[in-house]
C-alpha positions as CSV (number, residue, x, y, z in Angstrom):
1,M,-59.2,-14.5,9.4
2,P,-56.8,-15.9,6.6
3,Q,-57.9,-19.1,5.0
4,Y,-54.8,-21.1,6.0
5,R,-55.9,-20.6,9.7
6,R,-59.0,-22.6,9.0
7,R,-58.6,-26.3,9.6
8,R,-60.9,-27.7,6.9
9,W,-59.3,-25.3,4.4
10,R,-55.8,-26.6,5.3
11,E,-57.1,-30.3,4.9
12,A,-58.6,-29.4,1.7
13,N,-55.3,-28.0,0.4
14,A,-53.0,-30.7,1.9
15,L,-50.3,-32.1,-0.4
16,R,-50.7,-35.7,-1.1
17,L,-48.0,-38.3,-1.5
18,D,-48.8,-41.5,-3.6
19,L,-46.1,-44.4,-3.1
20,N,-47.9,-47.1,-5.0
21,G,-46.0,-46.7,-8.2
22,L,-42.7,-47.7,-6.1
23,L,-44.2,-50.9,-4.9
24,A,-43.6,-54.4,-6.3
25,G,-47.3,-55.0,-6.9
26,A,-47.0,-52.3,-9.4
27,V,-43.7,-52.6,-11.0
28,G,-42.5,-56.1,-10.2
29,G,-39.1,-56.9,-8.9
30,D,-37.7,-53.5,-9.0
31,G,-40.3,-52.4,-6.7
32,I,-40.5,-52.6,-2.9
33,A,-42.7,-55.1,-1.3
34,P,-45.1,-53.7,1.4
35,E,-43.3,-56.3,3.8
36,E,-40.0,-54.8,3.1
37,L,-41.2,-51.4,3.9
38,G,-42.7,-52.7,7.0
39,A,-39.3,-54.5,8.2
40,F,-37.6,-51.2,7.5
41,E,-39.9,-49.3,9.9
42,P,-37.9,-49.7,13.2
43,E,-34.9,-48.0,11.3
44,L,-37.2,-45.1,10.2
45,L,-38.3,-45.0,13.8
46,R,-34.8,-44.6,15.1
47,V,-34.2,-42.0,12.3
48,R,-37.3,-40.1,13.5
49,D,-36.1,-40.1,17.2
50,A,-32.8,-39.0,16.2
51,I,-34.1,-36.0,14.3
52,A,-36.3,-35.2,17.0
53,A,-33.4,-35.2,19.3
54,R,-31.4,-32.9,17.0
55,R,-34.4,-30.5,16.7
56,A,-34.6,-30.2,20.6
57,A,-30.9,-29.5,20.7
58,G,-31.4,-26.7,18.0
59,E,-29.3,-28.3,15.5
60,L,-31.6,-28.3,12.8
61,S,-32.3,-24.5,12.3
62,F,-34.2,-24.7,9.1
63,T,-37.1,-26.7,11.0
64,A,-37.9,-23.7,13.2
65,L,-38.4,-21.3,10.3
66,P,-42.0,-21.8,9.5
67,H,-42.8,-21.1,13.2
68,E,-41.0,-17.9,13.8
69,R,-42.6,-14.7,13.5
70,E,-40.0,-11.8,14.2
71,P,-37.9,-12.5,11.1
72,V,-41.2,-12.3,9.0
73,R,-42.1,-9.0,10.5
74,R,-38.9,-7.5,9.6
75,V,-38.9,-8.9,6.0
76,L,-42.5,-7.3,5.5
77,E,-41.3,-4.1,7.0
78,V,-38.5,-3.7,4.6
79,A,-40.6,-5.0,1.5
80,A,-43.4,-2.4,2.4
81,A,-40.8,0.3,2.6
82,V,-39.5,-0.1,-1.1
83,Q,-43.0,-0.5,-2.7
84,G,-43.6,2.4,-4.9
85,Q,-40.2,3.3,-5.3
86,F,-38.9,0.8,-7.8
87,D,-40.2,-1.3,-10.6
88,A,-37.8,-4.2,-10.5
89,L,-35.9,-6.1,-8.0
90,V,-32.6,-7.6,-9.1
91,V,-31.5,-10.5,-6.8
92,L,-27.5,-10.8,-6.8
93,G,-26.9,-14.3,-5.6
94,I,-26.0,-17.7,-7.0
95,G,-26.7,-21.3,-5.7
96,G,-29.0,-21.3,-2.7
97,S,-29.0,-17.5,-2.9
98,A,-30.9,-17.5,-6.1
99,L,-32.6,-21.0,-6.8
100,G,-35.1,-20.5,-3.9
101,I,-36.2,-17.1,-4.9
102,R,-36.5,-18.6,-8.5
103,A,-38.8,-21.3,-7.2
104,L,-41.0,-19.0,-5.4
105,A,-41.3,-16.5,-8.2
106,G,-41.6,-19.0,-10.9
107,A,-44.5,-20.5,-9.1
108,L,-46.3,-17.6,-7.7
109,A,-45.4,-14.3,-9.0
110,T,-48.0,-12.8,-11.4
111,E,-48.2,-10.4,-14.0
112,G,-48.4,-6.9,-12.4
113,S,-46.8,-8.0,-9.3
114,A,-45.6,-5.3,-6.9
115,L,-42.1,-5.5,-8.2
116,R,-40.8,-7.5,-11.0
117,I,-38.3,-10.0,-9.8
118,V,-35.1,-10.7,-11.8
119,V,-32.5,-13.3,-10.7
120,A,-29.0,-12.5,-11.7
121,D,-27.1,-15.6,-10.9
122,S,-24.8,-15.6,-13.9
123,I,-21.2,-13.9,-14.3
124,D,-21.2,-14.5,-17.9
125,P,-20.4,-11.0,-19.3
126,E,-22.6,-11.7,-22.4
127,T,-25.6,-12.0,-19.9
128,F,-25.0,-9.8,-16.9
129,G,-23.6,-6.8,-19.0
130,P,-26.7,-6.7,-21.2
131,L,-29.0,-7.2,-18.0
132,L,-27.5,-4.0,-16.4
133,A,-27.6,-2.0,-19.7
134,G,-31.3,-2.7,-20.0
135,L,-32.3,-1.6,-16.5
136,D,-33.5,1.9,-15.5
137,L,-31.2,2.1,-12.4
138,R,-33.3,4.9,-10.8
139,R,-36.1,2.4,-10.8
140,T,-34.2,-0.6,-9.8
141,L,-33.6,-2.2,-6.4
142,F,-30.7,-4.6,-5.9
143,N,-30.8,-7.3,-3.4
144,V,-27.2,-8.7,-2.5
145,V,-27.4,-12.2,-1.1
146,S,-24.4,-14.2,0.3
147,K,-24.3,-15.5,3.8
148,S,-20.5,-15.7,3.8
149,G,-20.2,-12.4,2.2
150,E,-17.3,-14.0,0.2
151,T,-18.9,-15.6,-2.8
152,A,-16.7,-14.5,-5.6
153,E,-19.6,-14.4,-8.2
154,T,-22.0,-12.3,-6.0
155,M,-19.4,-10.0,-4.7
156,A,-18.1,-9.3,-8.2
157,Q,-21.7,-8.3,-9.3
158,F,-22.2,-6.4,-6.2
159,M,-18.9,-4.4,-6.9
160,I,-20.1,-3.7,-10.5
161,V,-23.5,-2.7,-9.2
162,R,-22.3,-0.4,-6.9
163,D,-19.8,1.4,-9.1
164,R,-22.6,2.0,-11.6
165,L,-25.2,3.1,-9.3
166,M,-22.6,5.5,-7.4
167,H,-21.7,7.1,-10.9
168,Q,-25.4,7.6,-12.0
169,L,-27.0,8.4,-8.8
170,G,-24.2,9.8,-6.4
171,A,-22.3,8.6,-3.5
172,V,-25.4,9.3,-1.2
173,D,-28.5,8.4,-3.0
174,Y,-27.2,5.2,-4.5
175,K,-27.4,3.4,-1.0
176,R,-31.2,3.2,-1.1
177,H,-31.1,1.2,-4.0
178,L,-29.5,-1.7,-2.2
179,V,-30.7,-4.3,0.4
180,V,-28.1,-6.7,1.7
181,T,-28.9,-10.1,2.9
182,T,-26.1,-11.7,4.8
183,D,-24.7,-13.2,8.0
184,A,-25.5,-11.2,11.2
185,R,-21.9,-11.1,12.6
186,H,-19.3,-12.5,10.2
187,G,-17.9,-12.0,6.8
188,S,-16.8,-9.3,4.3
189,L,-20.1,-8.4,3.2
190,R,-21.2,-7.8,6.9
191,Q,-18.2,-5.7,7.4
192,I,-19.3,-3.7,4.3
193,V,-22.8,-3.3,5.5
194,N,-21.6,-2.1,9.0
195,D,-19.2,0.5,7.2
196,E,-21.6,1.7,4.5
197,G,-24.9,1.5,6.3
198,F,-26.9,-0.3,3.8
199,Q,-30.4,-1.7,4.4
200,Q,-30.0,-5.1,5.7
201,L,-31.8,-8.4,6.5
202,V,-30.1,-11.4,8.3
203,I,-29.6,-15.0,7.3
204,P,-29.8,-17.0,10.7
205,E,-27.1,-19.1,12.0
206,G,-27.0,-22.7,11.0
207,I,-28.8,-22.2,7.8
208,D,-27.1,-23.5,4.6
209,G,-28.0,-21.8,1.2
210,R,-30.0,-24.7,0.1
211,Y,-32.1,-24.5,3.3
212,S,-32.6,-20.7,3.2
213,V,-35.6,-20.4,1.0
214,L,-37.7,-19.7,4.2
215,T,-35.5,-17.2,5.4
216,A,-35.1,-13.3,4.3
217,V,-33.1,-15.0,1.2
218,G,-36.2,-16.2,-0.2
219,L,-38.9,-14.4,1.8
220,F,-37.9,-10.7,1.0
221,P,-37.9,-10.8,-2.8
222,A,-41.1,-13.0,-2.6
223,A,-42.7,-10.4,-0.5
224,A,-41.5,-7.4,-2.4
225,A,-43.2,-9.3,-5.6
226,G,-46.6,-9.4,-3.7
227,I,-46.3,-13.2,-2.7
228,D,-48.1,-13.9,0.7
229,I,-45.2,-15.1,2.6
230,E,-47.3,-15.8,5.7
231,E,-49.3,-18.2,3.8
232,L,-46.1,-19.8,2.5
233,L,-44.8,-20.3,6.1
234,A,-48.1,-21.6,7.3
235,G,-47.9,-24.4,4.5
236,A,-44.4,-25.3,5.7
237,A,-45.6,-25.3,9.3
238,S,-48.6,-27.4,8.3
239,M,-46.2,-30.1,6.6
240,D,-44.0,-29.9,9.8
241,E,-46.9,-30.7,12.0
242,R,-48.2,-33.3,9.9
243,G,-45.0,-35.3,9.9
244,R,-44.5,-34.9,13.8
245,A,-47.9,-35.9,14.5
246,A,-47.8,-39.1,12.3
247,P,-48.7,-42.0,14.4
248,T,-46.1,-44.2,12.7
249,P,-42.8,-43.3,10.5
250,L,-44.7,-44.5,7.1
251,R,-47.4,-42.0,7.9
252,D,-44.8,-39.2,7.9
253,P,-44.6,-38.0,4.1
254,A,-41.1,-36.9,4.3
255,L,-39.8,-39.8,6.2
256,A,-41.9,-42.6,4.2
257,L,-40.6,-41.2,1.0
258,A,-37.0,-41.1,2.3
259,G,-37.1,-44.5,3.3
260,A,-38.6,-45.7,0.1
261,L,-36.0,-43.9,-2.0
262,W,-33.2,-45.5,0.4
263,L,-34.4,-49.0,-0.3
264,L,-34.7,-48.4,-4.0
265,A,-31.2,-46.9,-4.2
266,T,-29.3,-49.6,-2.1
267,R,-31.2,-52.6,-2.8
268,R,-32.6,-51.9,-6.4
269,Q,-29.5,-49.9,-7.5
270,K,-31.9,-46.8,-8.4
271,R,-29.2,-44.1,-8.1
272,M,-30.9,-41.5,-10.2
273,L,-33.9,-39.6,-9.0
274,V,-35.9,-37.8,-11.5
275,L,-38.3,-35.0,-10.5
276,M,-40.9,-34.7,-13.4
277,A,-43.2,-31.7,-12.9
278,Y,-46.3,-31.5,-14.9
279,C,-46.7,-27.8,-14.4
280,E,-44.5,-25.1,-15.8
281,R,-44.8,-23.0,-12.8
282,L,-42.9,-25.7,-10.8
283,A,-40.0,-25.8,-13.2
284,A,-37.7,-23.7,-11.1
285,T,-38.8,-25.7,-7.9
286,G,-37.1,-28.6,-9.7
287,D,-33.9,-26.7,-10.2
288,W,-33.9,-25.8,-6.5
289,F,-34.7,-29.5,-5.6
290,C,-31.4,-30.5,-7.7
291,Q,-29.3,-28.5,-5.7
292,L,-30.8,-29.6,-2.4
293,W,-30.6,-33.3,-3.2
294,A,-27.1,-33.3,-4.7
295,E,-25.5,-30.9,-2.2
296,S,-27.1,-32.4,0.9
297,L,-26.7,-36.3,-0.2
298,G,-23.6,-36.3,-2.4
299,K,-21.1,-37.1,0.4
300,S,-18.3,-39.4,1.5
301,V,-17.8,-40.8,4.9
302,E,-14.7,-42.4,6.6
303,L,-15.5,-45.7,7.9
304,G,-12.4,-47.0,9.5
305,D,-10.0,-48.2,6.7
306,R,-12.3,-47.3,3.8
307,T,-14.3,-44.5,2.3
308,A,-18.1,-44.9,1.7
309,V,-19.6,-42.7,-1.0
310,W,-23.2,-42.2,-1.3
311,G,-25.4,-40.1,-3.4
312,Q,-28.6,-39.9,-5.7
313,T,-28.1,-38.1,-8.8
314,P,-31.1,-35.7,-9.1
315,I,-32.6,-34.7,-12.6
316,R,-35.4,-32.3,-13.4
317,L,-37.6,-32.6,-16.2
318,G,-41.0,-31.3,-17.3
319,P,-43.8,-32.6,-19.4
320,A,-42.2,-31.5,-22.8
321,D,-39.1,-33.9,-22.0
322,Q,-41.5,-36.9,-22.2
323,H,-40.9,-36.3,-26.2
324,S,-37.2,-36.2,-25.8
325,Q,-36.1,-38.3,-22.7
326,L,-38.9,-40.4,-21.6
327,Q,-37.6,-43.1,-24.3
328,L,-34.6,-43.5,-22.1
329,F,-36.3,-43.8,-18.9
330,V,-38.7,-46.4,-20.3
331,D,-36.4,-48.6,-22.4
332,G,-32.8,-47.4,-21.2
333,P,-30.9,-48.5,-18.0
334,P,-33.4,-49.3,-15.0
335,D,-31.4,-47.1,-12.7
336,K,-33.8,-44.3,-12.2
337,V,-36.9,-43.6,-9.9
338,V,-39.2,-40.8,-11.0
339,V,-41.0,-38.5,-8.7
340,F,-44.0,-36.8,-10.4
341,L,-45.1,-33.2,-9.5
342,R,-48.8,-33.2,-10.3
343,V,-51.3,-30.3,-9.9
344,D,-55.3,-31.0,-9.6
345,D,-56.4,-27.5,-10.4
346,H,-54.0,-25.5,-12.9
347,G,-55.8,-22.3,-12.3
348,A,-56.5,-20.6,-15.6
349,A,-58.7,-22.6,-17.8
350,V,-57.8,-22.8,-21.4
351,D,-60.0,-25.1,-23.3
352,V,-59.4,-26.7,-26.8
353,P,-62.1,-25.9,-29.2
354,A,-64.2,-28.6,-30.7
355,T,-63.0,-28.5,-34.3
356,Y,-61.8,-31.0,-36.9
357,Q,-64.4,-33.5,-35.5
358,D,-64.1,-35.7,-38.6
359,L,-60.3,-36.4,-38.0
360,E,-60.1,-39.1,-35.3
361,G,-56.3,-38.1,-34.9
362,V,-57.2,-34.5,-33.5
363,G,-61.0,-34.3,-33.0
364,Y,-60.9,-36.1,-29.5
365,L,-59.1,-33.2,-28.2
366,G,-61.9,-30.9,-28.5
367,G,-63.5,-30.1,-25.2
368,H,-60.7,-30.9,-23.0
369,S,-58.7,-28.3,-21.3
370,L,-55.0,-27.7,-21.4
371,G,-54.8,-28.7,-17.5
372,A,-56.6,-31.9,-18.2
373,L,-54.3,-32.7,-21.1
374,L,-51.4,-32.2,-18.8
375,N,-52.7,-34.5,-16.0
376,A,-53.8,-37.2,-18.6
377,E,-50.2,-37.3,-19.9
378,Q,-48.9,-37.6,-16.2
379,R,-51.1,-40.5,-15.4
380,A,-50.3,-42.1,-18.9
381,T,-46.6,-41.9,-18.2
382,E,-46.9,-43.3,-14.7
383,L,-48.6,-46.3,-16.1
384,A,-46.1,-46.6,-19.1
385,L,-43.2,-46.6,-16.6
386,A,-44.9,-49.1,-14.2
387,K,-45.6,-51.5,-17.2
388,R,-41.9,-51.6,-17.9
389,G,-41.0,-52.1,-14.2
390,R,-39.9,-48.6,-13.5
391,P,-40.8,-47.3,-10.1
392,S,-42.3,-43.9,-9.4
393,A,-44.2,-41.8,-6.9
394,T,-46.4,-39.0,-7.2
395,L,-46.7,-35.8,-5.3
396,T,-50.1,-34.0,-6.0
397,L,-50.8,-30.2,-5.1
398,P,-54.4,-29.2,-5.1
399,G,-53.4,-26.0,-6.7
400,V,-50.2,-24.0,-6.9
401,T,-50.5,-21.6,-4.2
402,A,-48.3,-20.3,-1.5
403,F,-49.7,-22.8,0.9
404,T,-49.0,-25.8,-1.2
405,L,-45.8,-24.7,-2.3
406,G,-44.8,-24.2,1.4
407,Q,-45.7,-27.9,2.1
408,L,-43.8,-29.0,-0.9
409,L,-40.4,-27.3,0.0
410,F,-40.6,-28.2,3.5
411,L,-41.3,-31.9,2.7
412,L,-38.5,-32.1,0.3
413,Q,-36.0,-30.6,2.8
414,M,-37.1,-32.9,5.4
415,A,-36.7,-35.9,3.1
416,A,-33.2,-34.9,2.4
417,V,-32.4,-34.6,6.0
418,D,-34.2,-38.0,6.8
419,L,-32.3,-39.8,3.9
420,A,-29.0,-38.4,5.0
421,A,-29.7,-39.7,8.6
422,I,-30.4,-43.2,7.2
423,A,-27.4,-43.0,5.1
424,G,-25.4,-41.8,8.2
425,I,-24.0,-38.7,6.4
426,D,-24.1,-34.9,7.1
427,P,-26.7,-33.2,5.1
428,F,-25.2,-29.8,5.6
429,G,-22.0,-28.2,4.2
430,Q,-20.4,-28.8,0.8
431,P,-16.6,-29.8,1.1
432,G,-16.5,-30.6,-2.5
433,V,-17.6,-27.1,-3.5
434,E,-15.2,-25.6,-0.9
435,E,-12.3,-27.2,-2.7
436,S,-13.2,-25.7,-6.1
437,R,-13.6,-22.3,-4.3
438,R,-10.2,-22.6,-2.8
439,L,-8.5,-23.3,-6.0
440,A,-10.3,-20.3,-7.8
441,F,-9.4,-18.1,-5.1
442,G,-5.6,-19.0,-5.7
443,L,-6.1,-18.5,-9.6
444,L,-7.5,-15.0,-8.9
445,G,-4.8,-13.8,-6.6
446,R,-6.4,-13.8,-3.2
447,P,-4.0,-13.3,-0.4
448,G,-3.3,-16.5,1.6
449,F,-4.1,-18.8,-1.4
450,E,-0.7,-18.7,-3.1
451,A,-0.2,-22.6,-2.7
452,S,-3.6,-23.0,-4.5
453,H,-2.4,-21.0,-7.4
454,D,0.7,-23.1,-7.8
455,E,-1.4,-26.3,-7.3
456,V,-3.6,-25.4,-10.5
457,E,-0.6,-24.1,-12.4
458,G,1.1,-27.4,-11.8
459,W,-2.0,-29.4,-12.9
460,L,-2.1,-27.3,-16.1
461,A,1.6,-27.9,-16.8
462,Q,1.5,-31.7,-16.4
463,K,-1.2,-32.0,-19.2
464,D,0.0,-34.2,-22.2
465,T,-0.2,-31.9,-25.4
466,R,-1.0,-35.0,-27.6
467,F,-4.4,-35.1,-26.1
468,I,-5.2,-31.4,-26.6
469,L,-6.8,-31.5,-30.0
């Protein structure tokens, strides 16, 4: 029986959320009083009921992903079929089609993984060109990921890769080097798959890119790299069940965090959220989080005769940044709240030797591990912020495993949806991004977007040359 099916093991590996650093007792007037949180609980209860109703209506498709078995079976089947045939898997995707697998691979992939994962989310010719030139195409599998099938960057990459594969491997053999992950029914990439017969995986309906990490988008590359995706999903399911079983809204980690961040943003003007991971393996999770938070919550809503704008700017940092940006957070404008990612057990033990004992400035380091040093720095930074009245919360993972990472990803996704419900905005869709895409289509000559081309040219023509230096 897998460990994650044992209740005591799950309890021992449960993620912990500490909100004490957000409270007024720790940071003073810029924190939240416990009574303030208590008075907000009826609103959180309303949100909890509304979320449950939306789930029951099938509107929050991503929440079902940890509990579905058939898509996982298909992913494992395709991942098993490519083992031994390739040395590397190159993911062609951008945004939500790239950041999720970066988070999974960065945290969980190891040296000697079944396949080496490379995420190609740049169309800069100075990076994409050398990447392709350095690959042995005969030993490389490409995973093309785009739900719409019309993402310009991804489709441009795909067209280049397809052309090179065909020239080197022939018009028949090249197809086994491509796996396409896209919508089941719609889009240009779906049409290409249907016409050319590539291996395929499906992105379920109702799943935006930033909520797709637990679909084939993230699961297939992860499985190909040897990551235990069933344990990952078990972790997400565990967090989901924990939230839904919570006796009160403030015992639901995602909802409690969302409520606290809402109060800090609206009543204490904490409009920037810093995710500070004291573990390099979680650095890419921070990048994934920034997209999740920015695209889900950076929205405007029409309220009668006015437009309400809401959002909380996410910033991703690591422990090295306390030597470059912590000064701003401690002494600069008090407009930020920090969420620390802390790891109890960092895995590999690397100890500092007990040398230079006669030098007080360095001798004290001897006998400590690097993991202990990281954790000491996190605690010290937490207190340094609190002493200056700067609020923080801490998410602690017992270790960096598929189970704990699944919990973390699902918690953050639910916190984004909960916070959107409090704010009265739609956490899905990205209309601001669509506007940029429309204008780019026009510049590149896509049929039907001629007006967009003229709009950009008009914008360029009206620029004042006096201010072009």
